[in-house]
C-alpha positions as CSV (number, residue, x, y, z in Angstrom):
1,M,162.6,24.1,32.7
2,S,163.2,27.4,31.0
3,N,161.2,28.6,28.0
4,R,164.4,28.6,25.9
5,K,165.1,25.0,26.7
6,M,161.5,24.0,26.0
7,M,161.6,25.7,22.6
8,G,164.9,24.0,21.8
9,D,163.4,20.6,22.7
10,L,160.3,21.3,20.5
11,V,162.5,22.3,17.6
12,R,164.6,19.1,18.0
13,Q,161.4,17.0,18.2
14,A,160.0,18.7,15.1
15,Q,163.2,18.0,13.2
16,V,163.2,14.3,14.2
17,L,159.6,14.0,13.1
18,Q,160.3,15.8,9.8
19,D,163.3,13.5,9.2
20,R,161.2,10.4,9.9
21,M,158.4,11.7,7.6
22,A,160.9,12.3,4.8
23,K,162.3,8.8,5.1
24,L,158.8,7.3,5.3
25,Q,157.8,9.2,2.1
26,E,160.8,7.7,0.3
27,E,159.9,4.2,1.5
28,I,156.2,4.6,0.4
29,A,157.3,5.9,-3.0
30,K,159.0,2.5,-3.6
31,K,155.8,0.6,-2.9
32,T,153.1,-0.2,-5.4
33,V,149.4,-1.1,-5.4
34,E,147.4,-2.9,-8.1
35,A,143.8,-2.3,-9.1
36,S,141.6,-3.6,-11.8
37,S,138.2,-3.1,-13.4
38,G,135.8,-5.1,-15.5
39,G,136.8,-8.3,-13.7
40,G,140.4,-7.9,-14.6
41,M,140.0,-6.6,-18.1
42,V,142.0,-3.5,-17.2
43,T,144.7,-3.7,-14.5
44,V,147.0,-0.9,-13.4
45,R,149.9,-0.5,-11.0
46,V,150.3,2.7,-9.1
47,S,153.3,3.9,-7.0
48,G,153.1,5.2,-3.5
49,K,153.8,8.6,-5.1
50,Q,150.5,8.1,-7.0
51,A,152.1,7.8,-10.4
52,L,150.7,5.3,-12.9
53,L,153.4,2.8,-13.5
54,S,151.8,0.3,-15.8
55,M,148.5,-0.8,-17.4
56,T,147.4,-4.1,-18.8
57,I,144.4,-4.4,-21.1
58,D,142.9,-7.7,-21.9
59,P,143.0,-8.1,-25.8
60,E,139.4,-9.2,-25.8
61,V,138.3,-5.7,-24.8
62,I,140.2,-4.3,-27.7
63,R,138.8,-6.9,-30.1
64,S,135.2,-6.0,-29.0
65,G,135.7,-2.5,-30.5
66,D,133.7,-0.9,-27.7
67,V,135.9,2.2,-27.2
68,E,133.5,3.8,-24.7
69,M,133.6,0.7,-22.5
70,L,137.4,0.5,-22.6
71,Q,137.7,4.2,-21.7
72,D,135.3,3.6,-18.7
73,L,137.3,0.6,-17.6
74,I,140.6,2.5,-17.8
75,V,139.2,5.4,-15.8
76,A,137.7,3.1,-13.2
77,A,141.0,1.1,-12.8
78,V,143.2,4.2,-12.6
79,N,140.9,5.9,-10.0
80,E,140.9,2.7,-7.9
81,G,144.6,2.5,-8.1
82,L,145.0,6.1,-7.0
83,R,142.5,5.5,-4.1
84,K,144.5,2.5,-3.0
85,S,147.8,4.5,-3.2
86,Q,146.3,7.3,-1.1
87,E,145.1,4.7,1.5
88,L,148.6,3.3,1.6
89,M,150.1,6.7,2.3
90,T,147.5,7.5,4.9
91,S,147.9,4.2,6.7
92,E,151.7,4.4,6.8
93,M,151.6,8.0,8.0
94,K,149.0,7.2,10.8
95,E,151.3,4.3,11.9
96,M,154.3,6.7,12.1
97,T,152.4,9.4,14.0
98,G,150.7,6.9,16.3
99,G,147.3,7.8,15.0
100,F,147.8,11.5,15.7
101,Q,146.4,13.5,12.8
102,I,148.3,16.5,11.6
103,P,146.0,18.9,9.8
104,G,146.6,19.0,6.1
105,L,148.9,15.9,6.1
106,F,147.6,13.0,4.0
107,Q,144.0,13.0,5.2
């Protein structure tokens, strides 16, 4: 096989992989994860694109008047949601690449 043909094959394979990755990223963006803190006092939904979509706060937390606790619960829930979203992305990408890790790609 000539070098030119090998390069052409590599370029085609790279394009196929790039197209598959773009499609997978679109699919992941449509998925959501849910996380909560304080035993469900604060619950968030995060997209596969790691955007905060919604947040639910138990009215009891607000009635308590403990602003510092509420802030901590929000931060904890959002961080857990983002972590789960990143895990989703990593898991889906590993599945697509057959476990082959591409440096700098969702690790």
